[in-house]
Backbone bond lengths (Angstrom), bond angles and torsions (degrees), N, CA, C in turn:
res aa  C-N    CA-C-N  psi(-1)  N-CA   C-N-CA  omega(-1)  CA-C   N-CA-C  phi
1 M - - - 1.463 - - 1.530 108.87 -
2 T 1.356 116.26 143.05 1.456 120.04 -179.46 1.502 105.96 -122.14
3 G 1.264 119.36 130.80 1.455 123.13 178.92 1.567 110.71 -125.01
4 R 1.230 114.82 160.77 1.547 121.75 -177.07 1.532 103.77 -79.23
5 S 1.307 111.56 122.84 1.515 123.01 174.88 1.586 108.59 -64.63
6 L 1.300 115.86 141.17 1.427 120.35 169.31 1.514 113.79 -63.72
7 E 1.294 117.87 -14.23 1.369 120.00 178.65 1.579 111.78 -99.68
8 G 1.257 118.14 13.95 1.381 123.40 168.10 1.523 114.71 101.11
9 G 1.278 122.35 -6.34 1.491 123.29 177.03 1.449 112.82 -102.92
10 T 1.319 116.64 -153.13 1.479 118.53 175.47 1.606 104.57 -126.10
11 E 1.223 113.34 141.27 1.445 118.98 -174.91 1.566 107.09 -134.03
12 P 1.379 115.81 130.62 1.520 118.87 175.62 1.525 107.98 -67.67
13 V 1.301 116.44 137.03 1.413 122.12 176.37 1.612 105.73 -118.93
14 T 1.329 111.88 103.17 1.524 118.00 179.71 1.502 106.90 -79.00
15 R 1.357 112.95 169.28 1.516 117.60 178.64 1.539 108.16 -62.23
16 P 1.330 121.35 -44.69 1.466 120.36 -178.82 1.573 108.10 -59.85
17 V 1.233 122.63 -39.33 1.480 124.26 176.59 1.532 109.21 -62.27
18 F 1.247 117.44 -45.24 1.459 118.42 -179.39 1.541 113.80 -61.97
19 H 1.383 109.42 -45.55 1.494 112.96 175.45 1.436 116.43 -60.65
20 F 1.304 117.52 -35.33 1.492 124.83 176.79 1.544 105.33 -63.67
21 L 1.280 116.48 -51.69 1.551 118.89 -179.43 1.488 111.00 -58.09
22 E 1.377 120.95 -33.40 1.393 119.46 178.19 1.634 111.82 -66.85
23 R 1.334 110.31 -41.21 1.511 114.62 -179.83 1.547 110.81 -71.74
24 L 1.360 114.38 -27.68 1.550 117.48 174.63 1.542 109.72 -70.58
25 G 1.324 119.39 -28.80 1.449 122.91 178.39 1.524 108.64 -73.93
26 A 1.355 118.24 -37.06 1.407 119.42 177.90 1.571 114.44 -67.44
27 A 1.400 113.55 -36.32 1.431 118.91 170.75 1.498 112.13 -62.56
28 L 1.226 118.73 -42.28 1.549 122.92 178.83 1.559 108.24 -64.02
29 E 1.337 119.90 -38.44 1.396 120.04 179.04 1.606 109.58 -67.35
30 R 1.317 116.43 -38.78 1.508 116.96 -178.06 1.442 105.41 -64.07
31 T 1.326 121.63 -34.37 1.508 124.90 -174.97 1.595 108.41 -68.27
32 T 1.374 117.51 -31.07 1.430 119.58 177.84 1.492 109.60 -70.86
33 L 1.325 120.92 -27.24 1.423 125.06 179.04 1.547 111.67 -83.38
34 N 1.329 116.22 -31.07 1.431 123.93 -177.69 1.505 108.55 -134.13
35 P 1.309 122.13 96.08 1.459 127.33 -174.07 1.571 107.28 -58.26
36 T 1.366 122.99 -30.67 1.413 122.26 -175.92 1.584 113.19 -84.54
37 H 1.341 112.01 -2.03 1.514 114.91 178.18 1.550 110.82 -63.93
38 L 1.321 114.25 136.36 1.488 122.82 174.52 1.478 105.46 -132.06
39 G 1.331 120.02 135.02 1.438 119.57 178.62 1.580 106.70 167.32
40 G 1.321 111.64 -163.04 1.454 116.63 178.84 1.590 104.66 154.15
41 P 1.348 111.51 158.80 1.449 116.00 179.62 1.541 113.65 -74.25
42 D 1.300 116.16 147.23 1.472 117.44 179.90 1.518 111.98 -78.07
43 L 1.292 119.44 164.35 1.375 122.16 -172.80 1.553 112.79 -101.99
44 D 1.408 115.39 14.90 1.371 121.30 -179.53 1.569 112.96 -59.42
45 G 1.285 117.52 134.90 1.514 118.72 -178.11 1.447 116.39 91.97
46 L 1.362 115.00 -8.81 1.525 118.59 -177.36 1.538 104.96 -94.91
47 S 1.285 117.21 135.24 1.362 125.67 177.90 1.590 110.86 -74.30
48 S 1.352 114.58 163.98 1.477 113.56 174.82 1.542 113.88 -61.05
49 E 1.352 118.24 -31.59 1.378 119.31 175.24 1.514 112.90 -67.51
50 D 1.374 116.16 -37.97 1.402 118.32 177.06 1.638 114.89 -64.66
51 R 1.325 107.57 -33.10 1.530 112.09 178.80 1.484 109.43 -72.48
52 R 1.329 118.51 -38.48 1.549 118.97 176.92 1.490 108.02 -63.03
53 S 1.390 120.32 -37.41 1.370 119.42 179.98 1.510 113.69 -63.85
54 L 1.346 113.89 -37.12 1.468 120.11 177.53 1.477 110.60 -64.61
55 V 1.252 122.70 -44.86 1.438 127.56 177.31 1.582 108.02 -54.06
56 A 1.298 115.25 -47.12 1.485 117.59 -175.82 1.566 110.28 -73.85
57 L 1.310 117.19 -41.17 1.474 120.95 -178.97 1.483 111.92 -65.94
58 L 1.309 119.68 -39.16 1.478 123.87 -178.82 1.500 112.24 -77.13
59 G 1.234 118.08 -21.87 1.514 123.15 174.21 1.540 112.77 71.42
60 E 1.282 110.66 -170.18 1.476 120.24 -176.35 1.598 109.24 -121.41
61 G 1.316 114.14 119.94 1.459 121.42 174.88 1.453 112.36 -84.28
62 E 1.386 115.86 -156.19 1.454 123.35 -172.81 1.503 113.93 -88.35
63 I 1.350 122.65 -9.75 1.372 126.08 -171.60 1.555 112.59 -122.21
64 S 1.247 116.88 132.50 1.429 126.70 175.44 1.495 116.25 -143.66
65 G 1.295 120.07 163.11 1.456 119.77 177.28 1.474 113.23 172.29
66 M 1.376 112.44 -167.66 1.421 118.85 -176.59 1.462 111.47 -145.67
67 I 1.354 117.33 149.52 1.517 122.98 173.96 1.458 111.70 -126.51
68 K 1.263 115.36 119.38 1.461 127.08 177.40 1.491 109.63 -77.03
69 P 1.359 115.93 154.50 1.526 114.05 176.13 1.475 107.73 -65.24
70 G 1.341 113.22 151.17 1.469 121.04 175.23 1.441 112.90 -74.82
71 P 1.400 117.44 169.83 1.418 122.66 -179.93 1.546 109.70 -57.77
72 G 1.385 114.51 130.56 1.456 122.02 -177.39 1.481 115.90 80.56
73 E 1.411 118.14 -7.20 1.464 122.18 -179.70 1.480 111.26 -85.27
74 T 1.345 116.48 155.38 1.477 118.82 172.90 1.522 103.99 -118.56
75 G 1.326 116.36 166.84 1.379 122.91 179.14 1.551 109.72 120.26
76 E 1.314 114.88 173.60 1.478 122.10 -174.85 1.447 114.02 -92.14
77 V 1.318 117.47 163.94 1.452 121.85 175.56 1.489 109.42 -60.96
78 R 1.357 116.13 137.92 1.473 118.71 175.19 1.529 110.39 -104.64
79 Y 1.322 114.52 141.68 1.430 119.08 -179.01 1.519 110.68 -114.94
80 L 1.255 117.31 149.00 1.467 118.79 179.29 1.515 110.36 -140.49
81 R 1.334 115.57 159.49 1.485 120.86 172.47 1.545 106.86 -153.47
82 E 1.267 110.01 147.49 1.517 118.05 170.83 1.474 110.14 -75.58
83 S 1.337 119.24 142.10 1.384 122.49 173.07 1.536 109.89 -76.70
84 V 1.437 116.32 176.96 1.390 113.91 173.88 1.552 115.71 -69.35
85 Y 1.361 113.80 -4.26 1.392 117.94 176.83 1.552 106.93 -109.88
86 P 1.361 116.71 110.43 1.442 121.41 -176.89 1.530 108.11 -57.39
87 G 1.410 116.63 136.81 1.344 119.94 -178.07 1.560 113.65 103.84
88 I 1.355 114.28 -16.21 1.492 119.93 176.28 1.498 107.35 -113.76
89 W 1.319 115.04 125.35 1.435 125.75 -166.96 1.524 112.42 -125.62
90 L 1.345 119.52 126.25 1.449 120.42 173.32 1.431 114.93 -101.76
91 L 1.373 114.21 136.92 1.452 117.44 -177.44 1.460 106.83 -132.74
92 G 1.412 116.13 146.74 1.392 124.25 177.28 1.467 113.25 173.46
93 S 1.324 117.29 -160.56 1.457 123.73 174.75 1.469 113.43 -92.01
94 R 1.312 121.62 176.07 1.432 123.07 172.70 1.485 109.88 -109.85
95 P 1.388 113.49 142.15 1.512 113.52 179.02 1.464 110.48 -62.00
96 E 1.370 113.41 145.94 1.425 118.87 178.33 1.553 111.51 -59.77
97 G 1.330 115.21 120.47 1.439 123.50 -179.69 1.472 112.87 73.47
98 G 1.402 122.04 17.49 1.451 122.26 -175.75 1.454 110.30 -140.34
99 E 1.389 113.07 -179.43 1.437 123.67 -178.36 1.533 106.02 -101.28
100 G 1.325 114.86 -178.49 1.422 122.76 171.20 1.588 110.52 87.37
101 V 1.231 117.36 -160.86 1.470 122.06 -173.23 1.542 107.96 -137.74
102 V 1.350 117.69 131.64 1.454 122.66 168.37 1.488 104.65 -87.36
103 L 1.280 121.86 104.64 1.456 126.10 -163.91 1.542 111.95 -66.20
104 S 1.289 116.66 128.13 1.451 124.17 172.92 1.473 111.56 -113.16
105 S 1.358 117.82 -32.18 1.475 118.60 -178.00 1.539 106.68 -158.72
106 I 1.342 116.24 161.24 1.521 125.46 172.62 1.473 104.72 -127.92
107 E 1.337 118.80 130.10 1.373 122.99 171.30 1.535 115.27 -117.70
108 V 1.317 116.73 152.51 1.509 118.95 -175.32 1.558 101.68 -124.83
109 G 1.370 116.87 129.90 1.400 124.86 177.06 1.473 111.98 156.38
110 R 1.287 118.75 -179.02 1.468 123.05 -173.24 1.543 107.86 -62.82
111 A 1.371 116.77 -30.90 1.446 121.45 175.29 1.564 105.95 -160.20
112 P 1.328 118.76 155.88 1.429 121.85 176.74 1.570 107.46 -60.30
113 G 1.325 116.78 145.41 1.449 122.20 178.89 1.480 112.52 -59.86
114 I 1.318 121.06 -31.01 1.427 124.94 -178.14 1.490 112.27 -66.38
115 L 1.432 115.28 -17.86 1.523 118.24 -177.50 1.543 108.44 -94.38
116 L 1.327 120.75 -26.95 1.318 122.67 -172.72 1.503 112.93 -67.12
117 S 1.369 118.40 126.70 1.457 124.41 -169.01 1.522 104.92 -132.89
118 P 1.366 116.32 90.12 1.478 117.52 -179.09 1.530 113.45 -61.82
119 P 1.359 118.40 129.94 1.472 119.75 -179.97 1.512 110.32 -60.13
120 E 1.371 110.69 132.24 1.461 116.03 179.72 1.558 107.71 -128.58
121 P 1.299 116.59 145.59 1.527 122.05 -179.57 1.522 108.82 -57.94
122 S 1.315 117.71 146.38 1.442 121.58 176.26 1.587 109.08 -145.08
123 S 1.322 112.88 106.16 1.461 113.06 176.34 1.520 114.03 -68.94
124 F 1.355 112.12 -24.14 1.580 118.55 178.84 1.517 104.96 -63.03
125 L 1.424 117.24 -53.02 1.400 116.53 179.41 1.569 114.06 -59.53
126 A 1.343 115.78 -40.52 1.482 117.50 178.57 1.486 112.77 -57.44
127 S 1.327 116.97 -30.14 1.491 119.04 176.47 1.467 119.62 -87.38
128 G 1.424 110.12 7.19 1.468 118.28 177.14 1.539 118.45 125.12
129 G 1.306 113.16 -23.18 1.455 115.39 175.62 1.544 114.33 91.70
130 L 1.347 118.29 -12.99 1.457 121.24 179.55 1.566 107.59 -124.31
131 A 1.231 117.70 140.68 1.558 121.54 179.53 1.578 105.27 -64.06
132 P 1.380 111.48 139.88 1.462 114.92 -177.77 1.574 113.30 -56.60
133 D 1.330 116.52 -32.93 1.422 120.66 -179.54 1.512 114.62 -86.01
134 D 1.289 116.78 0.92 1.467 122.26 179.56 1.568 106.31 -62.38
135 P 1.336 121.14 124.77 1.443 121.88 -175.35 1.555 109.99 -56.90
136 A 1.314 120.07 -33.79 1.466 124.30 -176.47 1.578 105.64 -69.82
137 A 1.428 115.96 -41.71 1.487 119.23 178.30 1.581 110.23 -63.22
138 V 1.269 118.49 -43.58 1.439 122.28 179.65 1.511 106.18 -61.67
139 R 1.291 121.19 -45.28 1.411 122.84 -176.32 1.510 113.68 -66.48
140 L 1.297 114.40 -43.25 1.549 120.77 -176.17 1.464 114.75 -79.66
141 R 1.259 121.84 -33.21 1.446 125.12 -169.36 1.554 111.71 -50.96
142 P 1.373 122.29 -43.55 1.403 119.05 175.01 1.567 116.51 -60.00
143 Q 1.319 117.17 -18.10 1.491 123.89 -175.68 1.462 113.07 -92.37
144 L 1.366 118.13 -6.05 1.490 121.53 -165.67 1.508 109.57 -81.92
145 M 1.378 112.67 141.32 1.470 119.44 170.86 1.571 111.09 -116.01
146 N 1.379 115.25 -50.94 1.471 117.40 -167.83 1.567 109.75 -129.64
147 A 1.350 119.45 -4.73 1.480 121.69 -174.77 1.544 108.82 -58.63
148 L 1.337 121.58 -49.61 1.414 121.77 -170.95 1.488 108.35 -67.28
149 P 1.374 125.31 -45.35 1.415 124.91 177.72 1.576 110.56 -57.58
150 L 1.326 114.12 -39.72 1.517 115.74 -179.71 1.528 112.01 -69.26
151 M 1.257 124.25 -33.99 1.419 130.80 175.77 1.578 107.73 -68.67
152 E 1.279 116.54 -37.76 1.483 122.16 171.31 1.536 112.94 -61.79
153 E 1.352 114.62 -43.73 1.495 119.74 -178.73 1.486 107.13 -66.24
154 A 1.379 119.00 -45.94 1.432 119.37 178.70 1.496 111.91 -58.54
155 A 1.332 119.87 -46.97 1.436 125.19 179.45 1.531 111.82 -55.63
156 H 1.360 111.89 -46.13 1.490 116.86 178.84 1.467 110.96 -55.02
157 H 1.362 120.53 -49.45 1.434 121.29 -176.82 1.538 112.58 -70.62
158 L 1.280 116.45 -30.02 1.483 119.03 172.00 1.575 110.60 -57.91
159 A 1.397 109.31 -47.55 1.471 113.32 -175.72 1.573 116.10 -73.17
160 T 1.265 115.55 -24.95 1.427 122.61 176.93 1.514 120.01 -102.47
161 F 1.326 114.79 13.66 1.462 121.26 -175.45 1.532 110.06 -63.19
162 G 1.302 118.45 -53.95 1.428 123.47 177.10 1.474 112.28 72.79
163 P 1.389 116.64 177.54 1.431 122.18 -175.72 1.633 111.72 -70.05
164 I 1.287 117.50 -24.06 1.473 120.50 179.30 1.454 108.54 -119.93
165 G 1.380 119.69 28.04 1.462 119.14 -176.73 1.546 111.30 -65.96
166 K 1.307 109.26 155.36 1.475 120.44 176.03 1.535 109.56 -94.87
167 N 1.312 117.33 143.48 1.395 122.46 175.91 1.510 113.00 -61.10
168 H 1.242 120.79 141.81 1.473 125.24 -179.13 1.526 111.49 -126.13
169 R 1.321 112.11 133.66 1.526 120.09 178.07 1.480 110.74 -110.49
170 I 1.282 114.56 141.13 1.409 126.70 169.09 1.546 110.00 -118.07
171 F 1.278 119.11 105.02 1.424 125.84 -172.10 1.555 110.77 -84.12
172 L 1.317 117.78 90.68 1.467 123.61 -170.78 1.588 110.25 -61.80
173 N 1.332 115.50 -39.90 1.511 118.66 -171.79 1.510 110.37 -82.15
174 K 1.390 113.84 3.18 1.503 113.56 170.77 1.514 112.49 -105.14
175 L 1.348 117.07 8.85 1.430 121.67 -175.76 1.560 107.92 -118.90
176 P 1.332 115.44 151.31 1.440 117.62 174.77 1.545 111.24 -72.29
177 L 1.310 116.97 120.80 1.456 122.56 -177.94 1.481 107.38 -128.40
178 S 1.333 119.02 141.27 1.338 125.14 172.91 1.515 112.51 -86.48
179 E 1.272 122.69 165.46 1.485 118.64 177.19 1.601 108.10 -64.02
180 G 1.298 118.16 -29.37 1.481 116.69 172.80 1.455 110.24 -64.29
181 D 1.342 118.27 -47.53 1.491 117.99 176.27 1.522 115.27 -49.68
182 A 1.329 112.84 -50.09 1.474 120.07 -175.60 1.572 111.79 -61.39
183 E 1.369 112.89 -40.36 1.407 115.49 178.90 1.574 110.93 -69.60
184 W 1.288 114.33 -41.32 1.466 118.30 -178.45 1.548 108.38 -58.53
185 I 1.364 115.76 -52.15 1.451 121.13 179.86 1.529 109.43 -53.89
186 D 1.355 115.77 -50.47 1.415 117.49 -177.17 1.603 113.17 -57.84
187 R 1.263 117.06 -38.30 1.475 121.12 175.82 1.528 111.34 -67.50
188 V 1.324 117.17 -43.77 1.460 117.82 179.56 1.510 112.74 -62.46
189 C 1.344 115.28 -32.84 1.507 120.01 -172.56 1.412 112.56 -103.94
190 S 1.349 121.51 25.30 1.443 123.54 -169.46 1.565 112.96 -107.52
191 Q 1.371 115.30 2.81 1.432 118.42 -173.24 1.535 117.00 -100.11
192 G 1.340 113.26 16.29 1.541 114.74 -177.52 1.539 112.72 -79.48
193 R 1.260 114.75 163.67 1.423 123.21 -178.48 1.556 112.78 -114.64
194 I 1.311 118.37 -4.72 1.456 121.94 -178.04 1.509 108.42 -111.54
195 S 1.322 119.30 129.22 1.484 125.90 173.29 1.562 110.31 -128.65
196 L 1.305 114.92 119.48 1.436 120.68 -173.99 1.578 109.89 -128.22
197 V 1.278 112.69 152.27 1.467 121.36 177.59 1.568 109.27 -128.68
198 S 1.376 114.40 131.48 1.445 119.46 174.74 1.528 110.44 -116.16
199 K 1.369 114.06 111.91 1.494 117.82 -178.66 1.545 106.71 -79.85
200 G 1.237 122.30 -10.07 1.456 121.54 -178.72 1.534 111.70 -75.69
201 Y 1.242 116.16 -14.68 1.579 121.24 179.52 1.446 109.11 -117.07
202 G 1.307 122.99 39.66 1.459 125.23 -175.57 1.490 111.46 72.73
203 D 1.288 113.58 -135.55 1.488 117.33 177.09 1.565 108.13 -97.59
204 C 1.287 116.05 92.19 1.433 121.65 -171.89 1.585 105.99 -122.93
205 Q 1.367 112.78 126.74 1.466 122.31 176.62 1.537 108.67 -113.17
206 V 1.391 117.57 134.89 1.486 121.00 178.21 1.447 103.69 -124.58
207 L 1.348 115.08 122.84 1.535 120.64 179.87 1.504 110.40 -123.17
208 S 1.318 117.65 135.78 1.444 118.96 173.48 1.532 107.81 -78.14
209 T 1.379 112.19 163.53 1.444 117.07 174.87 1.470 110.55 -117.88
210 G 1.333 119.85 -171.19 1.485 119.54 179.84 1.546 113.79 -83.81
211 F 1.396 114.88 9.86 1.418 119.69 178.50 1.547 109.09 -118.70
212 S 1.313 114.40 122.23 1.489 118.23 -173.84 1.558 110.51 -59.68
213 G 1.333 116.47 124.44 1.390 120.02 178.22 1.509 115.57 93.80
214 L 1.378 118.36 -1.10 1.451 123.93 176.50 1.515 112.77 -112.19
215 W 1.319 115.26 118.12 1.461 121.80 -173.07 1.469 113.17 -117.76
216 R 1.322 118.67 156.07 1.520 120.20 172.74 1.617 102.32 -113.13
217 V 1.359 112.44 131.31 1.419 120.58 -179.33 1.541 108.82 -120.60
218 L 1.296 119.04 121.47 1.464 123.28 -171.28 1.591 107.73 -125.93
219 Y 1.255 115.39 129.82 1.485 122.47 175.43 1.577 106.08 -116.03
220 K 1.301 119.24 139.04 1.413 121.37 179.58 1.536 108.74 -136.58
221 N 1.313 118.17 150.58 1.460 121.31 178.70 1.580 106.06 -85.03
222 P 1.408 117.68 173.88 1.466 117.83 -171.38 1.581 110.48 -61.66
223 E 1.288 117.63 -18.91 1.534 118.53 177.25 1.490 112.79 -86.75
224 G 1.331 118.37 1.89 1.410 123.75 179.37 1.516 115.31 82.26
225 I 1.248 116.69 14.59 1.583 120.95 178.80 1.582 103.83 -88.07
226 P 1.413 111.94 132.56 1.433 116.18 -177.85 1.547 110.44 -65.83
227 L 1.301 113.25 134.37 1.535 119.29 174.19 1.539 107.22 -101.59
228 L 1.272 119.69 -37.71 1.424 122.75 178.70 1.535 111.00 -143.03
229 D 1.274 115.91 139.76 1.459 124.34 176.72 1.463 108.58 -138.95
230 A 1.373 116.59 111.36 1.395 122.06 -174.38 1.515 116.32 -137.56
231 L 1.325 121.84 150.44 1.327 128.23 170.73 1.628 104.67 -96.37
232 S 1.359 112.85 132.30 1.440 118.77 -176.63 1.534 107.84 -119.18
233 V 1.288 121.88 124.92 1.477 129.86 170.35 1.508 106.73 -91.41
234 A 1.324 117.35 106.62 1.591 120.00 178.23 1.430 105.11 -171.01
235 D 1.334 113.06 164.43 1.431 120.11 174.60 1.600 109.52 -71.35
236 I 1.311 111.96 -31.63 1.468 123.48 172.67 1.484 109.04 -159.46
237 P 1.330 114.93 131.82 1.530 116.03 -177.42 1.493 113.14 -65.29
238 D 1.341 116.58 157.77 1.430 124.58 -173.23 1.508 109.73 -65.66
239 E 1.380 118.91 -25.84 1.420 118.40 178.39 1.484 116.22 -66.10
240 I 1.410 119.41 -17.10 1.344 128.63 -174.66 1.600 112.25 -105.22
241 A 1.269 113.76 -44.22 1.497 115.29 -173.64 1.548 111.26 -71.30
242 A 1.321 111.02 140.59 1.493 117.58 173.77 1.476 108.73 -80.38
243 T 1.287 117.83 131.45 1.487 123.85 -177.44 1.493 109.73 -80.44
244 P 1.368 118.53 157.28 1.515 118.74 173.35 1.471 112.01 -52.50
245 E 1.338 121.24 -39.28 1.500 121.98 -179.12 1.519 107.11 -62.46
246 D 1.360 117.86 -47.97 1.506 120.70 -176.45 1.593 107.75 -57.40
247 I 1.341 116.29 -44.62 1.466 120.37 -177.97 1.476 112.99 -62.40
248 R 1.417 116.50 -44.24 1.438 119.22 -179.31 1.563 111.39 -63.73
249 Q 1.323 115.46 -40.11 1.466 119.02 178.99 1.519 107.07 -67.08
250 A 1.288 120.21 -39.22 1.498 125.83 179.43 1.517 109.99 -58.47
251 L 1.329 113.49 -43.00 1.562 118.66 -178.80 1.537 106.96 -62.46
252 E 1.291 119.02 -39.65 1.496 119.03 -175.44 1.577 105.98 -69.18
253 D 1.265 116.91 -41.21 1.564 121.89 -178.08 1.447 106.49 -66.35
254 Y 1.362 118.62 -40.77 1.490 122.21 -173.46 1.552 110.97 -70.23
255 R 1.405 112.47 -38.55 1.476 112.75 171.00 1.494 115.66 -55.40
256 D 1.287 115.46 -45.63 1.517 119.93 177.72 1.601 111.09 -57.65
257 F 1.306 111.63 -41.08 1.391 120.80 -178.80 1.599 112.26 -60.43
258 L 1.422 110.82 -44.34 1.444 115.00 178.18 1.473 112.17 -68.38
259 E 1.312 119.90 -35.92 1.426 123.85 -176.91 1.511 106.29 -65.05
260 W 1.309 118.36 -43.48 1.478 122.48 -179.48 1.552 108.55 -61.20
261 I 1.289 120.01 -45.93 1.416 122.94 176.59 1.457 112.16 -58.93
262 A 1.411 117.20 -48.74 1.512 124.67 -176.80 1.566 107.24 -57.55
263 R 1.320 118.88 -45.43 1.401 119.91 -177.83 1.518 111.57 -61.36
264 D 1.330 116.84 -39.51 1.442 123.48 -175.84 1.576 108.71 -74.89
265 L 1.305 117.37 -28.98 1.446 123.26 -177.62 1.609 110.04 -79.63
266 S 1.290 115.41 -29.91 1.450 118.37 -177.46 1.514 113.14 -72.35
């Protein structure tokens, strides 16, 4: 059976692909009933052609990014992208010299588990986020105005986030910062391994830091001038997470998609 790809071409839909899509729809439905649900059917038994077909059929949503191996970890960089159905995420490697994703897994939920970073207390961040004998810290400390109180604020919200904590934002570009403050904050927040882009919010970049639950969120205009620069305390910033409303609408659209494939398959 051949179906119209959501990316504009035609893609073969084999029986294994269709059965996988059915299981994927069931996982999406479970997520509408339980917003904290994370999971998805495995890709075992699907050929490389079937996997390429899934990538094309599920399309490309507003969010994409990469995850580098953590300290002491081995392995390649992982890439991810949201499908056209919020709450369905494609993860894998990138073709050599190309774009897209060589599919290794599909997850269903507000965000892939690999992205979720529960806020954790950090006494190191509370003390400034740089070692006292760090040459950069020694050089910058006389220039500081607000960097240390801001690090203390971020550390406080990491420590008090709790199981039902609310996301907290520190809007850096709305505060008076010296050049020393800006460099200090950049150094403290430069150790993350996750880099994400959300096209649904204009030019928005979301970066993890070296502190679990602390993110950097940057908005820029078409000329590349920063419009918003914020620290976000969250397991995943709002710009990335699929909302319950997004997922409910995605389920309705996905059911129509499955019906269309089933008609063509019969």
